[in-house]
SELUMDO-235665 format. One record per residue: x, y, z of N, C-alpha, C, O in turn. Coordinates in steps of 0.2 Angstrom, whole numbers, plus 5000, padded with zeros to 4 digits. Example, Ala and Ser with C-alpha at 12.3 -4.5 7.8 and 13.67 -1.06 7.14 Angstrom:
<pt <5066 4972 5039> <5062 4978 5039> <5066 4984 5039> <5071 4983 5042>>,
<pt <5064 4989 5035> <5068 4995 5036> <5064 5000 5039> <5067 5006 5040>>,
***
This chain:
<pt <5114 4998 4929> <5115 4997 4936> <5110 4993 4939> <5104 4993 4938>>,
<pt <5113 4988 4943> <5108 4983 4946> <5106 4985 4953> <5109 4989 4956>>,
<pt <5101 4982 4956> <5099 4983 4963> <5099 4977 4967> <5095 4976 4972>>,
<pt <5104 4972 4965> <5103 4966 4969> <5106 4967 4976> <5105 4962 4980>>,
<pt <5110 4972 4977> <5112 4973 4984> <5107 4976 4988> <5108 4977 4994>>,
<pt <5102 4978 4986> <5096 4981 4990> <5091 4976 4991> <5087 4974 4987>>,
<pt <5089 4975 4998> <5084 4970 4999> <5077 4973 4999> <5076 4979 5002>>,
<pt <5073 4971 4995> <5067 4974 4995> <5063 4974 5001> <5062 4970 5005>>,
<pt <5060 4981 5002> <5056 4983 5008> <5051 4978 5009> <5051 4976 5015>>,
<pt <5047 4976 5005> <5041 4972 5007> <5044 4965 5009> <5041 4963 5014>>,
<pt <5049 4962 5006> <5052 4956 5008> <5055 4956 5015> <5054 4951 5019>>,
<pt <5057 4962 5017> <5061 4963 5024> <5055 4962 5029> <5056 4960 5035>>,
<pt <5049 4964 5027> <5044 4964 5033> <5038 4958 5031> <5033 4958 5034>>,
<pt <5040 4953 5027> <5035 4947 5026> <5034 4944 5032> <5028 4942 5034>>,
<pt <5039 4942 5036> <5038 4938 5043> <5032 4942 5047> <5028 4939 5050>>,
<pt <5033 4948 5048> <5028 4952 5052> <5022 4953 5050> <5017 4953 5053>>,
<pt <5021 4952 5043> <5015 4952 5040> <5011 4946 5041> <5005 4945 5041>>,
<pt <5015 4941 5041> <5013 4934 5042> <5009 4933 5049> <5004 4931 5050>>,
<pt <5013 4936 5054> <5010 4936 5060> <5004 4940 5061> <4999 4938 5064>>,
<pt <5004 4946 5058> <4998 4950 5058> <4992 4946 5055> <4986 4946 5057>>,
<pt <4994 4943 5049> <4988 4939 5046> <4985 4933 5051> <4979 4932 5051>>,
<pt <4989 4930 5054> <4987 4925 5059> <4982 4928 5064> <4977 4925 5066>>,
<pt <4985 4934 5067> <4981 4937 5073> <4974 4940 5070> <4969 4938 5073>>,
<pt <4974 4943 5064> <4968 4946 5061> <4963 4941 5059> <4957 4941 5060>>,
<pt <4966 4936 5056> <4961 4931 5054> <4957 4927 5060> <4951 4926 5060>>,
<pt <4962 4925 5064> <4959 4922 5070> <4954 4926 5074> <4949 4923 5076>>,
<pt <4955 4932 5075> <4950 4936 5078> <4945 4938 5075> <4940 4940 5078>>,
<pt <4945 4938 5068> <4939 4940 5064> <4934 4935 5065> <4928 4936 5065>>,
<pt <4936 4928 5066> <4931 4923 5068> <4928 4924 5074> <4921 4923 5074>>,
<pt <4931 4926 5079> <4928 4928 5086> <4924 4933 5085> <4918 4933 5087>>,
<pt <4925 4939 5081> <4921 4944 5081> <4915 4943 5077> <4909 4945 5078>>,
<pt <4915 4939 5072> <4909 4937 5068> <4905 4933 5073> <4899 4935 5072>>,
<pt <4906 4929 5076> <4902 4925 5081> <4900 4930 5086> <4894 4929 5088>>,
<pt <4904 4934 5089> <4902 4938 5094> <4896 4943 5092> <4892 4945 5096>>,
<pt <4897 4946 5085> <4893 4951 5082> <4886 4948 5081> <4881 4951 5082>>,
<pt <4886 4942 5079> <4879 4938 5078> <4875 4937 5085> <4869 4937 5085>>,
<pt <4880 4935 5090> <4877 4933 5096> <4874 4940 5100> <4868 4940 5103>>,
<pt <4878 4945 5099> <4876 4951 5103> <4871 4955 5098> <4867 4959 5101>>,
<pt <4871 4955 5092> <4867 4959 5088> <4870 4966 5087> <4866 4971 5085>>,
<pt <4876 4967 5087> <4879 4973 5087> <4882 4974 5080> <4885 4970 5077>>,
<pt <4880 4980 5077> <4882 4982 5070> <4889 4984 5070> <4893 4982 5066>>,
<pt <4891 4988 5076> <4898 4990 5076> <4903 4985 5076> <4908 4985 5073>>,
<pt <4901 4980 5080> <4905 4973 5081> <4905 4969 5074> <4910 4967 5072>>,
<pt <4899 4969 5071> <4899 4965 5065> <4903 4969 5060> <4907 4966 5056>>,
<pt <4903 4976 5060> <4906 4980 5054> <4914 4979 5055> <4918 4979 5050>>,
<pt <4916 4978 5062> <4923 4978 5063> <4925 4970 5061> <4930 4969 5058>>,
<pt <4920 4965 5062> <4922 4959 5061> <4922 4958 5053> <4927 4954 5051>>,
<pt <4918 4961 5049> <4918 4960 5042> <4924 4964 5040> <4927 4961 5035>>,
<pt <4926 4969 5042> <4932 4973 5040> <4938 4969 5041> <4943 4968 5037>>,
<pt <4938 4966 5048> <4944 4961 5049> <4945 4955 5045> <4950 4952 5043>>,
<pt <4939 4952 5043> <4939 4946 5038> <4941 4948 5032> <4945 4944 5029>>,
<pt <4939 4954 5029> <4941 4957 5023> <4949 4958 5023> <4952 4957 5019>>,
<pt <4951 4961 5028> <4958 4962 5029> <4962 4956 5029> <4967 4955 5026>>,
<pt <4960 4951 5033> <4963 4944 5032> <4964 4941 5026> <4969 4939 5024>>,
<pt <4959 4942 5021> <4959 4940 5014> <4965 4945 5011> <4969 4942 5008>>,
<pt <4964 4952 5012> <4969 4956 5009> <4976 4954 5011> <4981 4954 5007>>,
<pt <4977 4953 5018> <4984 4952 5020> <4986 4945 5018> <4992 4944 5017>>,
<pt <4982 4940 5017> <4984 4934 5014> <4986 4935 5006> <4992 4933 5004>>,
<pt <4983 4939 5002> <4985 4941 4996> <4992 4944 4996> <4996 4943 4992>>,
<pt <4992 4949 5000> <4998 4953 5000> <5004 4948 5002> <5009 4948 4999>>,
<pt <5003 4944 5007> <5009 4939 5009> <5011 4935 5004> <5016 4934 5002>>,
<pt <5005 4932 5000> <5007 4928 4994> <5010 4931 4989> <5014 4928 4985>>,
<pt <5008 4937 4987> <5011 4941 4982> <5019 4942 4983> <5023 4942 4979>>,
<pt <5020 4944 4990> <5027 4946 4991> <5031 4939 4991> <5037 4939 4988>>,
<pt <5028 4933 4993> <5032 4927 4993> <5033 4925 4986> <5038 4923 4984>>,
<pt <5028 4926 4982> <5029 4924 4974> <5034 4928 4971> <5038 4926 4968>>,
<pt <5034 4935 4972> <5039 4939 4969> <5045 4938 4972> <5050 4939 4968>>,
<pt <5046 4935 4978> <5053 4934 4980> <5056 4928 4977> <5062 4928 4976>>,
<pt <5051 4923 4976> <5054 4916 4974> <5054 4915 4966> <5058 4911 4963>>,
<pt <5051 4919 4962> <5050 4919 4955> <5056 4922 4952> <5058 4927 4954>>,
<pt <5059 4918 4948> <5065 4920 4944> <5062 4924 4937> <5058 4922 4934>>,
<pt <5066 4929 4935> <5064 4932 4929> <5065 4928 4923> <5071 4926 4922>>,
<pt <5060 4925 4920> <5061 4921 4914> <5061 4925 4908> <5061 4931 4908>>,
<pt <5061 4921 4902> <5062 4925 4896> <5056 4929 4895> <5056 4934 4891>>,
<pt <5050 4928 4897> <5044 4932 4897> <5042 4935 4903> <5037 4939 4903>>,
<pt <5047 4935 4908> <5045 4939 4914> <5052 4943 4916> <5056 4941 4920>>,
<pt <5054 4948 4912> <5060 4951 4913> <5061 4955 4919> <5066 4957 4921>>,
<pt <5055 4956 4922> <5055 4960 4929> <5053 4956 4934> <5051 4958 4940>>,
<pt <5052 4949 4933> <5050 4945 4938> <5042 4946 4940> <5038 4948 4936>>,
<pt <5041 4944 4946> <5033 4945 4948> <5032 4951 4953> <5027 4951 4956>>,
<pt <5037 4955 4953> <5036 4961 4958> <5030 4965 4958> <5028 4967 4963>>,
<pt <5026 4965 4952> <5020 4969 4951> <5014 4966 4955> <5009 4969 4956>>,
<pt <5015 4959 4957> <5010 4956 4960> <5008 4959 4967> <5003 4959 4969>>,
<pt <5013 4963 4970> <5013 4966 4977> <5008 4972 4976> <5003 4973 4980>>,
<pt <5009 4976 4970> <5005 4982 4968> <4997 4979 4967> <4993 4982 4969>>,
<pt <4996 4974 4963> <4990 4971 4962> <4987 4970 4968> <4981 4971 4969>>,
<pt <4990 4966 4973> <4987 4965 4980> <4985 4971 4983> <4980 4971 4987>>,
<pt <4989 4976 4983> <4987 4982 4986> <4981 4985 4983> <4977 4988 4987>>,
<pt <4981 4985 4976> <4974 4988 4973> <4968 4984 4975> <4963 4987 4975>>,
<pt <4969 4977 4976> <4963 4973 4977> <4961 4974 4984> <4955 4974 4986>>,
<pt <4966 4975 4989> <4965 4978 4996> <4960 4984 4996> <4956 4985 4999>>,
<pt <4962 4989 4992> <4959 4995 4991> <4951 4994 4989> <4946 4996 4992>>,
<pt <4950 4990 4984> <4943 4988 4982> <4940 4984 4988> <4934 4986 4990>>,
<pt <4943 4980 4991> <4939 4976 4997> <4937 4981 5002> <4932 4981 5005>>,
<pt <4942 4986 5004> <4941 4990 5009> <4935 4995 5007> <4931 4997 5012>>,
<pt <4934 4997 5001> <4929 5001 4999> <4922 4997 4999> <4917 5000 5001>>,
<pt <4922 4991 4997> <4916 4987 4997> <4914 4986 5005> <4908 4987 5006>>,
<pt <4918 4984 5009> <4916 4983 5016> <4913 4990 5019> <4908 4990 5022>>,
<pt <4916 4996 5017> <4914 5002 5020> <4907 5004 5017> <4903 5006 5020>>,
<pt <4905 5002 5011> <4899 5003 5007> <4894 4998 5011> <4888 5000 5012>>,
<pt <4895 4992 5012> <4891 4987 5016> <4889 4990 5023> <4883 4991 5024>>,
<pt <4894 4992 5026> <4893 4995 5033> <4888 5001 5033> <4884 5001 5037>>,
<pt <4889 5006 5028> <4886 5012 5028> <4878 5010 5026> <4874 5013 5029>>,
<pt <4877 5005 5022> <4870 5003 5020> <4867 5000 5026> <4861 5001 5027>>,
<pt <4871 4995 5030> <4868 4992 5036> <4866 4997 5041> <4861 4996 5045>>,
<pt <4871 5002 5042> <4870 5007 5047> <4864 5011 5046> <4860 5012 5050>>,
<pt <4863 5013 5039> <4856 5016 5038> <4850 5013 5040> <4845 5016 5042>>,
<pt <4850 5006 5038> <4844 5002 5040> <4843 5001 5048> <4838 5001 5050>>,
<pt <4849 5001 5051> <4849 5000 5059> <4846 5007 5062> <4843 5007 5067>>,
<pt <4848 5012 5059> <4846 5019 5062> <4838 5019 5061> <4835 5022 5065>>,
<pt <4835 5016 5056> <4828 5016 5055> <4825 5012 5059> <4819 5013 5062>>,
<pt <4828 5006 5061> <4825 5001 5065> <4831 4998 5070> <4833 4992 5068>>,
<pt <4832 5002 5076> <4837 4999 5080> <4836 4992 5083> <4830 4990 5084>>,
<pt <4841 4988 5084> <4841 4981 5086> <4843 4981 5093> <4846 4985 5096>>,
<pt <4841 4976 5097> <4843 4975 5104> <4849 4972 5104> <4851 4968 5100>>,
<pt <4854 4975 5108> <4861 4973 5108> <4863 4970 5116> <4860 4973 5121>>,
<pt <4867 4965 5115> <4869 4962 5122> <4876 4965 5123> <4881 4963 5121>>,
<pt <4876 4970 5127> <4882 4974 5128> <4888 4971 5131> <4894 4973 5130>>,
<pt <4886 4967 5136> <4892 4963 5140> <4897 4959 5136> <4903 4961 5136>>,
<pt <4894 4955 5132> <4898 4951 5127> <4902 4956 5122> <4908 4955 5121>>,
<pt <4898 4961 5120> <4901 4965 5115> <4907 4969 5117> <4912 4970 5114>>,
<pt <4906 4971 5124> <4912 4975 5127> <4918 4971 5127> <4924 4973 5126>>,
<pt <4917 4965 5130> <4923 4960 5131> <4927 4959 5124> <4933 4959 5123>>,
<pt <4922 4957 5119> <4925 4955 5112> <4929 4962 5109> <4934 4961 5106>>,
<pt <4925 4968 5109> <4928 4974 5107> <4935 4975 5110> <4940 4977 5107>>,
<pt <4935 4974 5117> <4941 4976 5120> <4947 4971 5118> <4953 4973 5117>>,
<pt <4945 4965 5117> <4950 4960 5115> <4952 4962 5108> <4958 4961 5106>>,
<pt <4948 4964 5104> <4950 4966 5097> <4954 4972 5097> <4959 4972 5093>>,
<pt <4953 4976 5101> <4957 4982 5102> <4965 4980 5104> <4970 4983 5101>>,
<pt <4965 4975 5108> <4972 4973 5110> <4976 4969 5104> <4982 4970 5102>>,
<pt <4972 4966 5100> <4974 4962 5095> <4977 4968 5089> <4982 4967 5085>>,
<pt <4973 4973 5088> <4974 4977 5083> <4980 4982 5085> <4984 4984 5081>>,
<pt <4981 4983 5092> <4987 4987 5094> <4993 4983 5092> <4998 4986 5090>>,
<pt <4993 4976 5094> <4999 4972 5092> <5000 4972 5084> <5006 4973 5082>>,
<pt <4995 4971 5081> <4996 4971 5073> <4999 4978 5071> <5003 4979 5066>>,
<pt <4996 4983 5074> <4998 4990 5072> <5006 4991 5073> <5009 4994 5069>>,
<pt <5008 4989 5079> <5015 4989 5081> <5020 4985 5076> <5025 4987 5074>>,
<pt <5017 4980 5074> <5021 4975 5070> <5022 4978 5063> <5028 4977 5060>>,
<pt <5018 4981 5061> <5018 4984 5054> <5021 4991 5053> <5022 4994 5048>>,
<pt <5021 4995 5059> <5022 5002 5059> <5029 5004 5056> <5029 5009 5052>>,
<pt <5034 4999 5057> <5040 5001 5054> <5041 5000 5046> <5044 5004 5043>>,
<pt <5037 4996 5043> <5037 4995 5036> <5032 4999 5032> <5032 4998 5026>>,
<pt <5028 5002 5035> <5022 5006 5032> <5025 5011 5027> <5022 5012 5022>>,
<pt <5031 5014 5029> <5033 5020 5025> <5038 5017 5019> <5040 5021 5015>>,
<pt <5040 5011 5019> <5044 5008 5015> <5041 5004 5009> <5044 5004 5003>>,
<pt <5035 5000 5010> <5032 4996 5005> <5025 4998 5004> <5021 4998 5009>>,
<pt <5023 4998 4998> <5016 4999 4997> <5011 4994 5000> <5006 4995 5003>>,
<pt <5014 4988 4999> <5010 4982 5001> <5009 4982 5009> <5004 4980 5011>>,
<pt <5015 4983 5012> <5015 4984 5020> <5011 4990 5022> <5007 4989 5027>>,
<pt <5011 4995 5018> <5007 5002 5020> <4999 5000 5019> <4995 5002 5023>>,
<pt <4998 4996 5014> <4990 4994 5013> <4988 4990 5019> <4983 4991 5022>>,
<pt <4993 4985 5021> <4991 4981 5027> <4990 4985 5033> <4986 4985 5037>>,
<pt <4995 4990 5034> <4995 4995 5040> <4989 4999 5040> <4986 4999 5045>>,
<pt <4987 5001 5035> <4980 5006 5034> <4975 5001 5036> <4970 5004 5040>>,
<pt <4974 4995 5034> <4969 4991 5036> <4969 4990 5044> <4963 4990 5047>>,
<pt <4975 4989 5046> <4975 4988 5054> <4973 4994 5057> <4970 4994 5063>>,
<pt <4975 5001 5054> <4972 5006 5057> <4965 5007 5057> <4962 5009 5062>>,
<pt <4962 5005 5051> <4955 5005 5051> <4952 5000 5056> <4947 5002 5059>>,
<pt <4955 4994 5057> <4952 4989 5062> <4953 4992 5068> <4949 4991 5073>>,
<pt <4958 4996 5070> <4959 4999 5076> <4954 5004 5078> <4951 5004 5084>>,
<pt <4952 5008 5073> <4947 5012 5074> <4940 5009 5075> <4936 5012 5078>>,
<pt <4939 5003 5072> <4933 5000 5072> <4932 4996 5079> <4927 4996 5082>>,
<pt <4938 4994 5082> <4937 4991 5088> <4936 4996 5094> <4932 4995 5098>>,
<pt <4940 5003 5093> <4938 5008 5098> <4931 5010 5097> <4927 5010 5102>>,
<pt <4928 5011 5091> <4921 5012 5090> <4917 5007 5093> <4912 5009 5096>>,
<pt <4918 5001 5092> <4914 4996 5095> <4914 4996 5103> <4909 4995 5106>>,
<pt <4920 4997 5106> <4920 4997 5113> <4917 5003 5115> <4913 5002 5120>>,
<pt <4918 5008 5113> <4914 5015 5115> <4907 5015 5114> <4903 5017 5118>>,
<pt <4905 5011 5109> <4897 5010 5107> <4894 5005 5112> <4889 5007 5115>>,
<pt <4897 5000 5114> <4896 4995 5119> <4895 4999 5126> <4890 4998 5129>>,
<pt <4899 5003 5128> <4899 5006 5134> <4893 5011 5135> <4889 5012 5140>>,
<pt <4893 5015 5129> <4887 5020 5129> <4880 5017 5129> <4876 5018 5134>>,
<pt <4879 5011 5125> <4873 5008 5125> <4871 5005 5132> <4865 5005 5134>>,
<pt <4876 5002 5135> <4876 4999 5141> <4873 5004 5147> <4869 5003 5151>>,
<pt <4876 5010 5146> <4875 5015 5151> <4868 5019 5150> <4865 5020 5155>>,
<pt <4867 5020 5144> <4862 5025 5142> <4856 5021 5139> <4850 5023 5140>>,
<pt <4857 5015 5136> <4852 5011 5133> <4850 5013 5126> <4845 5011 5123>>,
<pt <4854 5018 5123> <4853 5021 5117> <4857 5016 5111> <4863 5017 5110>>,
<pt <4852 5012 5109> <4854 5007 5104> <4856 5010 5098> <4860 5007 5094>>,
<pt <4854 5015 5095> <4856 5018 5089> <4863 5021 5089> <4865 5022 5084>>,
<pt <4866 5021 5095> <4873 5024 5095> <4877 5018 5091> <4882 5019 5088>>,
<pt <4875 5012 5092> <4879 5007 5089> <4879 5007 5081> <4884 5007 5078>>,
<pt <4873 5009 5078> <4873 5010 5071> <4877 5016 5069> <4880 5016 5064>>,
<pt <4876 5021 5073> <4880 5027 5072> <4887 5026 5072> <4891 5029 5067>>,
<pt <4890 5023 5076> <4897 5021 5077> <4899 5017 5071> <4904 5018 5067>>,
<pt <4895 5012 5069> <4896 5008 5063> <4897 5012 5057> <4901 5010 5052>>,
<pt <4892 5017 5056> <4893 5021 5050> <4899 5025 5050> <4902 5027 5045>>,
<pt <4901 5027 5056> <4907 5032 5057> <4913 5028 5054> <4918 5030 5051>>,
<pt <4913 5021 5056> <4919 5017 5054> <4919 5016 5047> <4925 5017 5044>>,
<pt <4913 5015 5043> <4913 5015 5036> <4916 5021 5033> <4919 5021 5027>>,
<pt <4914 5028 5036> <4916 5034 5033> <4924 5035 5034> <4927 5038 5030>>,
<pt <4926 5032 5039> <4933 5032 5041> <4937 5028 5036> <4943 5030 5034>>,
<pt <4935 5023 5033> <4938 5018 5029> <4938 5021 5022> <4943 5020 5018>>,
<pt <4933 5024 5019> <4932 5026 5012> <4939 5030 5010> <4942 5028 5005>>,
<pt <4940 5036 5013> <4946 5040 5010> <4952 5036 5010> <4956 5037 5006>>,
<pt <4953 5031 5015> <4960 5027 5016> <4960 5023 5010> <4965 5021 5007>>,
<pt <4954 5020 5008> <4954 5015 5002> <4955 5019 4996> <4958 5016 4991>>,
<pt <4953 5025 4995> <4954 5029 4989> <4961 5030 4989> <4964 5030 4983>>,
<pt <4964 5033 4994> <4972 5034 4994> <4976 5028 4992> <4980 5029 4988>>,
<pt <4974 5023 4995> <4978 5016 4994> <4977 5014 4986> <4982 5013 4983>>,
<pt <4971 5014 4983> <4970 5013 4977> <4973 5017 4972> <4976 5015 4967>>,
<pt <4973 5024 4974> <4977 5029 4969> <4984 5028 4969> <4987 5028 4964>>,
<pt <4987 5026 4975> <4994 5024 4975> <4996 5019 4971> <5001 5019 4967>>,
<pt <4992 5013 4971> <4993 5007 4967> <4992 5009 4960> <4996 5006 4955>>,
<pt <4987 5012 4958> <4986 5014 4951> <4991 5018 4948> <4993 5017 4942>>,
<pt <4994 5023 4952> <5000 5027 4949> <5006 5022 4947> <5009 5023 4942>>,
<pt <5007 5017 4951> <5012 5012 4949> <5010 5008 4943> <5015 5008 4939>>,
<pt <5004 5006 4943> <5002 5002 4937> <5002 5006 4931> <5003 5003 4925>>,
<pt <5001 5012 4931> <5001 5016 4925> <5008 5019 4923> <5009 5022 4918>>,
<pt <5013 5017 4928> <5020 5019 4927> <5020 5026 4927> <5024 5029 4923>>,
<pt <5017 5030 4932> <5018 5037 4932> <5024 5038 4936> <5026 5034 4940>>,
<pt <5027 5044 4936> <5034 5045 4940> <5032 5045 4947> <5027 5047 4949>>,
<pt <5037 5042 4951> <5036 5042 4958> <5034 5049 4961> <5037 5054 4958>>,
<pt <5031 5050 4967> <5029 5056 4970> <5035 5060 4971> <5035 5066 4971>>,
<pt <5041 5057 4973> <5046 5061 4976> <5051 5062 4970> <5057 5065 4972>>,
<pt <5049 5061 4964> <5053 5062 4958> <5050 5067 4954> <5044 5066 4952>>,
<pt <5053 5073 4952> <5051 5077 4947> <5055 5077 4940> <5061 5079 4940>>,
<pt <5052 5074 4935> <5055 5072 4930> <5059 5078 4926> <5065 5078 4924>>,
<pt <5056 5084 4927> <5059 5090 4923> <5066 5091 4928> <5071 5093 4925>>,
<pt <5065 5091 4934> <5071 5093 4938> <5077 5087 4937> <5083 5089 4937>>,
<pt <5074 5081 4936> <5079 5076 4935> <5083 5077 4928> <5089 5076 4928>>,
<pt <5079 5079 4923> <5082 5080 4917> <5087 5086 4918> <5093 5086 4915>>,
<pt <5085 5091 4921> <5090 5097 4922> <5096 5095 4926> <5101 5097 4924>>,
<pt <5095 5091 4931> <5101 5088 4935> <5106 5085 4930> <5112 5086 4931>>,
<pt <5103 5080 4926> <5107 5076 4922> <5111 5081 4916> <5117 5080 4915>>,
<pt <5107 5085 4914> <5110 5090 4909> <5115 5094 4912> <5119 5097 4908>>,
<pt <5116 5095 4918> <5120 5100 4921> <5127 5096 4922> <5132 5099 4924>>,
<pt <5127 5089 4921> <5134 5086 4922> <5139 5088 4917> <5137 5090 4911>>,
<pt <5145 5088 4919> <5150 5091 4915> <5151 5086 4908> <5151 5080 4909>>,
<pt <5151 5089 4903> <5151 5084 4896> <5144 5083 4893> <5144 5081 4887>>,
<pt <5139 5084 4897> <5132 5082 4894> <5129 5088 4891> <5128 5094 4893>>,
<pt <5127 5086 4884> <5124 5092 4880> <5117 5092 4881> <5114 5098 4881>>,
<pt <5113 5086 4881> <5106 5085 4881> <5104 5079 4884> <5108 5074 4884>>,
<pt <5098 5078 4887> <5095 5072 4889> <5088 5072 4886> <5084 5076 4888>>,
<pt <5087 5066 4883> <5080 5066 4880> <5078 5058 4881> <5081 5054 4884>>,
<pt <5072 5057 4879> <5068 5050 4880> <5070 5048 4887> <5071 5042 4888>>,
<pt <5068 5052 4892> <5068 5051 4899> <5062 5048 4902> <5057 5051 4901>>,
<pt <5063 5042 4905> <5057 5039 4908> <5059 5037 4915> <5064 5034 4916>>,
<pt <5054 5038 4920> <5055 5036 4926> <5049 5033 4930> <5044 5036 4929>>,
<pt <5049 5027 4933> <5043 5024 4935> <5045 5020 4941> <5051 5019 4943>>,
<pt <5040 5017 4944> <5040 5012 4950> <5039 5005 4948> <5033 5004 4945>>,
<pt <5043 5001 4949> <5042 4994 4947> <5038 4991 4953> <5032 4988 4952>>,
<pt <5040 4991 4959> <5036 4990 4965> <5039 4994 4971> <5043 4998 4970>>,
<pt <5036 4993 4976> <5038 4997 4982> <5046 4998 4983> <5049 4993 4983>>,
<pt <5048 5004 4984> <5056 5005 4985> <5060 5003 4979> <5066 5002 4980>>,
<pt <5057 5002 4973> <5061 4999 4967> <5059 5004 4961> <5055 5003 4957>>,
<pt <5062 5010 4961> <5061 5015 4956> <5066 5013 4950> <5071 5011 4951>>,
<pt <5064 5015 4944> <5067 5013 4938> <5067 5019 4933> <5063 5022 4933>>,
<pt <5073 5020 4930> <5074 5025 4925> <5077 5023 4918> <5081 5018 4918>>,
<pt <5075 5027 4913> <5079 5025 4907> <5080 5033 4904> <5076 5037 4905>>,
<pt <5085 5034 4900> <5087 5041 4898> <5092 5040 4892> <5096 5035 4892>>,
<pt <5092 5044 4887> <5097 5045 4882> <5101 5051 4884> <5098 5057 4885>>,
<pt <5107 5050 4885> <5112 5056 4887> <5116 5058 4881> <5120 5053 4878>>,
<pt <5116 5064 4879> <5120 5067 4873> <5126 5070 4875> <5125 5074 4880>>,
<pt <5132 5068 4873> <5138 5071 4875> <5141 5074 4870> <5140 5073 4864>>,
<pt <5147 5078 4872> <5150 5082 4867> <5155 5077 4864> <5157 5072 4867>>,
<pt <5156 5078 4858> <5161 5074 4853> <5168 5073 4857> <5171 5078 4859>>,
<pt <5170 5067 4857> <5176 5066 4860> <5177 5065 4867> <5182 5063 4870>>,
<pt <5171 5065 4871> <5171 5065 4878> <5172 5058 4880> <5169 5053 4877>>,
<pt <5175 5056 4885> <5176 5049 4888> <5169 5048 4892> <5167 5052 4897>>,
<pt <5165 5043 4890> <5159 5042 4893> <5159 5038 4899> <5154 5039 4903>>,
<pt <5164 5035 4901> <5164 5032 4908> <5163 5036 4914> <5158 5034 4918>>,
<pt <5167 5042 4915> <5165 5046 4920> <5158 5049 4920> <5155 5050 4925>>,
<pt <5156 5051 4914> <5149 5053 4913> <5144 5048 4916> <5139 5050 4919>>,
<pt <5144 5042 4914> <5140 5036 4916> <5141 5036 4924> <5136 5035 4928>>,
<pt <5147 5036 4927> <5148 5036 4934> <5144 5042 4938> <5141 5041 4943>>,
<pt <5145 5047 4935> <5142 5054 4938> <5134 5053 4938> <5131 5055 4943>>,
<pt <5131 5051 4932> <5125 5050 4931> <5122 5045 4936> <5117 5047 4939>>,
<pt <5125 5040 4936> <5123 5034 4941> <5123 5037 4948> <5118 5036 4952>>,
<pt <5128 5041 4950> <5129 5043 4957> <5123 5048 4959> <5121 5048 4964>>,
<pt <5122 5052 4954> <5116 5057 4954> <5109 5054 4955> <5105 5056 4960>>,
<pt <5108 5049 4951> <5102 5046 4952> <5101 5042 4958> <5096 5041 4962>>,
<pt <5106 5039 4961> <5106 5035 4967> <5106 5039 4973> <5101 5038 4977>>,
<pt <5110 5044 4974> <5111 5048 4979> <5105 5053 4980> <5102 5054 4985>>,
<pt <5103 5057 4975> <5098 5062 4975> <5091 5060 4974> <5087 5063 4977>>,
<pt <5090 5054 4971> <5083 5052 4968> <5081 5045 4971> <5076 5043 4970>>,
<pt <5086 5042 4974> <5085 5035 4976> <5083 5030 4971> <5080 5024 4972>>,
<pt <5086 5031 4964> <5085 5026 4959> <5091 5022 4958> <5096 5025 4957>>,
<pt <5090 5016 4960> <5096 5011 4960> <5097 5007 4953> <5102 5004 4952>>,
<pt <5092 5008 4949> <5093 5004 4943> <5090 5008 4937> <5084 5011 4937>>,
<pt <5095 5010 4933> <5094 5014 4927> <5097 5011 4921> <5102 5007 4921>>,
<pt <5094 5012 4915> <5097 5010 4909> <5099 5017 4905> <5094 5020 4903>>,
<pt <5105 5018 4904> <5107 5025 4901> <5110 5024 4895> <5115 5020 4894>>,
<pt <5108 5027 4889> <5111 5026 4882> <5115 5033 4881> <5112 5038 4881>>,
<pt <5121 5032 4880> <5125 5038 4879> <5126 5039 4871> <5128 5034 4868>>,
<pt <5125 5045 4869> <5126 5046 4862> <5130 5053 4861> <5129 5058 4864>>,
<pt <5135 5053 4856> <5139 5059 4855> <5134 5064 4851> <5129 5062 4848>>,
<pt <5135 5070 4852> <5131 5075 4849> <5130 5075 4842> <5126 5078 4839>>,
<pt <5136 5072 4838> <5135 5071 4831> <5131 5065 4828> <5131 5064 4822>>,
<pt <5128 5061 4833> <5124 5056 4832> <5118 5058 4828> <5115 5063 4830>>,
<pt <5115 5054 4823> <5109 5056 4820> <5104 5050 4820> <5107 5044 4820>>,
<pt <5099 5051 4819> <5094 5045 4819> <5091 5042 4825> <5087 5038 4824>>,
<pt <5093 5046 4831> <5089 5044 4838> <5084 5049 4839> <5086 5055 4841>>,
<pt <5078 5048 4838> <5072 5052 4840> <5069 5050 4846> <5068 5044 4847>>,
<pt <5066 5055 4850> <5062 5053 4856> <5056 5050 4854> <5052 5052 4850>>,
<pt <5054 5044 4857> <5048 5041 4856> <5042 5045 4858> <5042 5048 4864>>,
<pt <5037 5046 4854> <5031 5051 4855> <5025 5047 4857> <5020 5051 4859>>,
<pt <5025 5041 4858> <5018 5038 4860> <5018 5038 4868> <5013 5036 4870>>,
***
């Protein structure tokens, strides 16, 4: 069964991802300059996070474009779809690195608070909040469809939290003069990023090690296939994710001797498609009298 009639989720949202890349990269430069001029850690942490996100978004966009344009050659039978997952994993590593840097810098700032120019900081943080709200809206629709877009969306959510934190820190420091609040907010942003980086990395690794998708229970899938009329047994069943929204399955289906395999194949295909969202499967049909086909044990 092919999946040529299904448009890949990540490809559908590539244009919006490109717009977000332009917005984030452009404003990261503004925040870096602003953070240096004002001496604000929360602003610098958000700037560093946005700069890292721009790099991650660039990798994601490039991976989707490459996967879209590359043809499956003799040595790339699945094309370059996995580039999207590798980009998502790289984004998770970058997010964790930024969070670690921010936490370390926050610890040092709490010990030795720096003077902060709150006026410029508030203006830049407010503008950053607007940019992140637009980016959030652009990627919201694709976050549940493609892991690459989800990675970008999570980064924008973290950026959004950073902008809110920087704006709030600027207002508090301006009103109270408590410069340590800026470092505390920066640390909060770092702690906000870490679990999201872990979740994203875990999702990417599940795809790379070819674990069954979260929504598919292999035991239940085997039982459903074995319940089809004419099927005696199902063995050597494997199900994995090639890239976002592209699940793949293989299985050996043992049928009663003399059964017409065509309706069995049709029913198996319909079951995989309708119940499990698996649009590409390779099914080997074997009569129950067949010998010599043993399930792979590695």
